[in-house]
Residue, then its C-alpha position, 0 to 999 in steps of 0.5 A: m500500500a505504501a509503495n502503490n501511495g508512494q509513502m513510506i513503510g514507516e508513514v503506513a503502518a510504524q509497528s509493521k513487522a515490516a517497518l520495525a525490520i528496515d528500522a532495525l537493519a539501519a540502526s545497526l548497519t549506522g550503529r545508531k538507536p532508532v528515535e524514540t517519538k516523544k508523547a505531547s504533553l498536556a503544555d505541548k498543547f497548548p501553549f499557554l500551560k507553560r507559564 
């Protein structure tokens, strides 16, 4: 589906087996760990709460 739409696998199904395998392969080839996504906090959603 991703190839047909011209998208990356990680965009279409980030937690699929194929996407996770590609991430693991890239991490082992480059020696870097995959970037952990940070969950948005309530203050990120409402900037006026950052006082």
